[in-house]
N, C-alpha and C positions, 0 to 999 in steps of 0.2 A: 497522349492519355485519351481513354475514355470518359466519354461523356458523364456516367456518375460519377469517376474518380473527380471530373473537374469540380464539377458541382459540390462535394464535398467540401473539395477544399479552399474553394471559395466562401463556403460559410466560415470555416475557419477564422481565412484572413478576416471576411469582416466583422466578425466577432472578437478579432483582437484586437483591430484596429479600434473600435468602439470600447473596449476594455481598456486600451490606453489611453484612451481619452478621459473614462471616468477615474483611474487610478492617479490622472496628474495632482489630484489633489491630498492625498491619501500620503505621498511620500513628503510631503509639505509638514502634515502631523507627526510623522511618523521620526524626519530626522532633522536635523538645524538648517537656518535656513541655506547655507552652503551648498546643500544638496536638492533643497527646493529648489533650485535652481539649473541644477541639473536636469530637474526633473524636464522641465520643458523642452528637451528635445526630445521628448517620445510622443508629445501631441501630436496626434495623427493629423495629415493632409489629409488632400484627397486621395495618395497615392497608399497613405496607409492602410485604409479600409481595402484594396485591393488584395489579391489571392499571393498568400505565401511564397516561397523564394523558391518552389521545386512547382508552381506554374509559372511565375515570371518566366522563368529562367528561359521560355519558350516565346517571350515578346521581347520585341525589339529594343534592345537596352539604347540606351541616348550614346553619341560619342562622346569618348574622355574629354575632359577638362582640363587644358594648361593653365599651371598655375606661376604667373608671371612673377619674378622675384620683389617687386612693389608692392603685390597685394599678398604676399607671406609674410611682407613686414607691418602694409595696415591691421591687416588680421591679427597678428602679434600684440598690436598696442590697442587692439579693445578690451572692453571687458569680459571676463570669465563668461560673464549669460551670456551676453549677446555670440562668443566665441560658441557656447553650446548648442546656439540655434542656430548656427549657421551649419554646423557640421551636420546637425539632424537634418536640416532639410537638404544640404546635400547628398547624403543616404539615401534617403528616404527618394530621392528624384533620381535613385540610378549610377551616382556618381560619387563610388564609395573611393577611388584611388584620388581622387582630387583631396575629400576629406582625408585623406591616410595624409597627404603631403603636409596639410595644413597640420593637424594635429602634430606629427612630427617638428613641424616649423614652429612651431609655440604648445608644446602641449602643458598640461595645466600643472602649477603649483597649491602649496598650501596644505592645510587639512586634510580635504577630502580629495587631494588629488590624483592620487593611487587608484581610486577605483574608478573617480569618472576617465581617467585615461583608456584603463581596462574597458569600460563599458562602451565607451567608443569605440576602441579596437574591436568588441565581439561584434558591435554594430554592424563596422566593415565588414567583418569577416561573412556576416550572415547575410547582407546582402549579396556580396561575392559566390553565396553557395557554398562558401567551406562550413556545413553546418558542424561537422567534428569540434572545429577551432575554437565557435562561433560558441557551442556548448560548453566548453572546455571554460572558455572563458568569463562566460555568464557565470560557471558554476565556482571558479575564483572569488568573484564578485561578491556572490553570497555566503561563500564560505568566511568571507572577512565581517558582513553586516547582512544577516537572514531578514533584515526588515526593508530591504529595498525594494517596493512591490514593483515597481517599473521595470526594475531589473526581475526580478520572477515573469512577467509576465510576456518579455521577451525569450526569456529562456521554454517556458510553454508554447511559446510559437516555436522558438528552434526545434526542440524536441516533437514536433507534431510533423514536424517540416521531413526530420530526422524518422518518422515512423514509431520513436519511441513512445508507444500511445501509452504503456500503465505510469511512465512517469509525469506523461504529460499532464493526464488526467489527475494526479496529485497533486501537480501543482496548480490546476486551473480549480481543483477543490477549495487548497487552501487560499486561492485567489477572491475566490466568492465570500468567503467570510469578513474579507476586506471591503467588498464592494459597498460606493457610499450610498445607492437608490437600486429600485426595481429594474431600471434600466442596464444596467452595471450587471446586475443579477443575472438579469435574461441572456446576458449577452454572454456571460460564463456556462450559463445553462447550456446555450446553442452548442459552444466551442466543446463540451462533454459529451452533448449529441452525437456531433461532426465525428469524433473517436470513434462513438460504440459503432455508428451506423456502416463503417467504411472497415470492419475488422472482423471478417468472415471467417478466417480459422485463426484461431488463440493456439499456441501453444509456450510451455515451460515445463524449466526442469529446474530443479534443486536438491542441496545436499550438502551436512553438514559436520563437521567432524564435533563427537560430541562426547567429553569425560563424562561420566558420572559414577557417585559413592556408591548409589543404589538403582542400577536398572531395571530390574528386578521387582521394586519396592517390597523387598525382603524382611523378613524378620531380624532381627540383632540375636534372638532367644536361639539356646540350643536347645534346652530342656523346658516346655510347659506344665502346670498341673492341672490337672482337671479331675475334678471332686476329690480332691486327697492324693489320687496318684500321679507319678512325675512320666511326660512323655518325652522323648525325643525329638527334635524338628529334622525331619528330612532333607537333606543338603538341597537338594532345587526352591524349598522356600525360604533359605537363608540368604542374607543379603548379599550381593553380586557387585561388584566395583568393577571399574576397568575403561578402557576408550573406546566409542565405538562408533556405526556410523548412522546418520539418518538421511535418509535422501526420498525424492520420488519425483513426479511428474504428473502433469497430464495436458491432453488437448481436444480440445472444442471448435464446434463449426455450429455457425450462426447463422443460419438460411433467413433471410428475411421475406416473409410472405405479401406483407403489406408495411407503409412507412411508417408504422405505430406494433407491427405485430410481426414476433417473430417466433422459429421453430429453433432452440440451443441444444443439442448433444454436448457430453464429453464425456473422455473417461482419461482416468488417471491410478495411478499407485504411490502406497506408501512404504516404507524399509526400513526396517530396524533392527540390527544387527552386533551383534557383542560378542563375544568370547562366548563359547559354544551354538553348536546350531539349536540344542534346544530353548536356546531362549529369544532365537530372531521371530520377528513380527514381519508379513505381510499384509497386505491388504490390496483387492483392487474396485475401482467404482466407478459405477455408470449411473448417468441423469440425463434426462430428457424431459425439456420444460416445453412448454409454449408460453413464450412472455407477451404482455402487453404492456407498453411502454407512452406512458405520457410526459408530459412536461416536471408536473410535480410528485408523480409517484410513479410505479412500475408491479404491475402481478403478475407473477409465472406460477404454472401450474404442470404436476407431470409424475412421474415418478424416477426412483430411487434405488439399485441394487448395490448388494457389496459383499464381497467375497475375503473373506480371512483366512492364512495358517498363520500357525502358531510353531515351531520348530520348522520340521518337514512335511508337516502334514495337515491338509485343510482343515481348520476349525469349527469355520463356522459358514454360512452366507444368510442375506438376509432381503428382502424386497418390500418394495412400497407406494404408497405416495406421499407426495412431499407437492407444500404450498411454498414462495415467497415472494413476501409482501416490503414494498421500499417506498419512503412518502418523506418527502421533502417536507418537513414541519414548518421549517423558516431558512431562511437562505446558511444560515450559520447549523443547522438541524437534519440532520436526516436520521429516520428512526427504519431499522431494520427485524422482520420480522422472520421465520422460520418455522414451517409446522410440519408436522412430518409423523407419520405409521407404519413400521414396518415390521414385517412375519419375520421371525429367527430360527431359524434350523442347524444343528446342530450333527457332526456328523458322526461324532462317538458318544458322545454325554447327550442325548435324547429327552432327556430328566430336563434340559437347561431351555428345551424346544419354548415357541410363547411370541409374544410381541412386543412390541418398547412403542412407544409414545410421548413426542417433546413438543416443545413451544419453548420456542430462545427468540428473547428479544435484544437487539443492541442500540444505543442511541448514540451517533456521535454528531459532536458538538462540536465544530471551528472557531476557537475563541478568537484569533486573527490567522494572520498568513504565516505563522510560524510554528503558532499550539494547538491543536487537537485536543479534546477529551473525549473519555469513552464512559460508556456506563453500559452495564447485561444482567440482565435476567432470565431466569430460564425454571424451568417445571416439567416433571417428567415422570412417566411410569414405564414400569418391567413387569411382565405377567409370565412364569414359568409354569413346567410341571410339578416345582416344589415351592413352598409357600416361604420356606427361608430364605428361599434364591431372588423371590417376589420385591419389587420393593417400590415406595414413593422416592421422589430425591428433587432438589432445588438447588438452582445455584443463584451468587450473585457475583458482582465484580465492579472495579472502577479503573481506571488506567489512565493517562497521556504521552501524549508524542509530544518533543517542542524540539524547536531547532536552535541550536548553539554558536557564536560564533566559532572562529577557528576549521569551521566545516562542519561541526560535530553534532547530531543527532540525539537525543534522548529518548529513551521509552520506558514506561514503569508501569508494571500494571498489579493488579492483588485480587486475589477473589476465594472465592470459597464453595464448598461442594458439598451438601450435606444430605445423606441417603437412610431410610430406615426398612430394614425389612418384616415383612407383615407374619411370618413365624417365628418360633424361638429356634435358634441357630445352634445345628447339632452338638454339645456337651459343653454348649456355653447356657442353655436353658432360660433363654431369652433372648429378644430379638435384637439382633445386630445394628449399631446405631453407630455410624460412621461419618466423620467430618474431614474433607481434606483440606485444607489452606496451602495456596499456592503463588506465589511471591515471581514475578519474572521482570527484571530489567533488561535492557541492552542498550550501545552504544554503538553509531554510523557515522562511516567516517564519509561525508559527501563528494568530498571535493581529492576524491582516492578512488577513481575506477577502470575498470574495463569493458570495455563494448556495452554498456551502459548496467552494468553491474557495480554497486558498492559493499564490498566488506561490514560486517558486522559480528560482535561478539554479544553473545546473549548466557546472561548468569537468571539460574532458577533452581527455585528452593521449594521443595513440596512437605507438608506435616500432615502425617496421616491420625485422628485421634479416634480411638473404637473402645467400646465397653470389651470389646474380642484381641486378646493378645496375643494372638499371630496375625491379624490387623494393622498394628501399629507400626507406623515406619516415618526416616525420612529421608530425603535424598537431596544432594546439590550435584548439579550440572549447568555445562558450559557448553555450548555451540558456537562453532565458529564458521559463519554462513558467507551469504551475499544475496541485495534482496534490487529489486529494479523500482521499490517506493520511498526514490529520495527528488 
């Protein structure tokens, strides 16, 4: 292992050790007394604050302990609280085999026995270096009860050791929300920073099967009346339904120039395909950012470029500067702001050439280690060669993420986008005003996963209100996809 990698791993290990210490009191508040006893297992000793399993494997392990039958009987006669402490001490001291023998000789019984036995077995597998098995069992325990903070902390450590960074960071953000003091908050911040520090290359692909009742946002009208005259609506402007595919991917590179300064470059693509080539949409995105990262905030400034195709032909391209600011308002609340200005050029419809400026802000608030609340708002301006295609627009929305028992996670979001054109719309005789309302809900099955991906079913409803009859539409959509943020 290279020196840099060793340093990052031990940073996370120390952070996790301190985190487990301060979360000891949290579980006692979240669960009955029986679970509070189980918490004592994860109070760290000096060994807890050492590096994770990936580094410990390079160290000399203690010899295996033999467990006489008399010791097994004495252990079985002890109160459950003392047995939990003994098992935890054995595991932390590098004796998982002895801990497993004793656990098999005297498994826990009673109301909380199932989760306790699973948790101990997961810690045993974790200490042995069987990360996939440990992660699977930790997730099973959290599927039964997502409020077990100590289990979540151990899961985050196992995910880090297994290089599942996105999922590890997700759980660390939830843990930070329950941290009882500033030292614990700094601990989880240090762990998140350790994750980001080691990520040089990042790669992600996604895809979903996406049925839709109106994938082209078309109208249900067949005839529209303008100035007393009836006009037939063209086929491509009418509502189209079908089952399509939405997907994409991105690759990024993080070049660390200094400890807190990085150059980040990335490239990505998004695809939308439904029946008929004329409705296919493809976009390519490139980003280059210089980012300064501090414990409570980060500031990134650079450029973004986008090329878009509609059907088989190039449709438009845009390029311009952008700035992204992230600020940790409190340990529970994080604020994201993006400022962007791009110049737009169209291949055929040159009258749409111009520019777009936007400012968007999102507040992410972790209510506790199972619930996250979201709120967002934004303002934008688009200027083209035609007044009726230029507009001011604004948007806002709110949502929440919540982990449920049975291994389910629910997400719901509602948003509104409003725009007003600068000039009168042709044949309408007045400015076009549009309000688009969108509702989105999804369910994720956390304990049913493969290679760090969990299935997610999402439903979206969109309704567009407008004083222009041709612009009114609604749409129901489903998407079956997978996620790493679980």
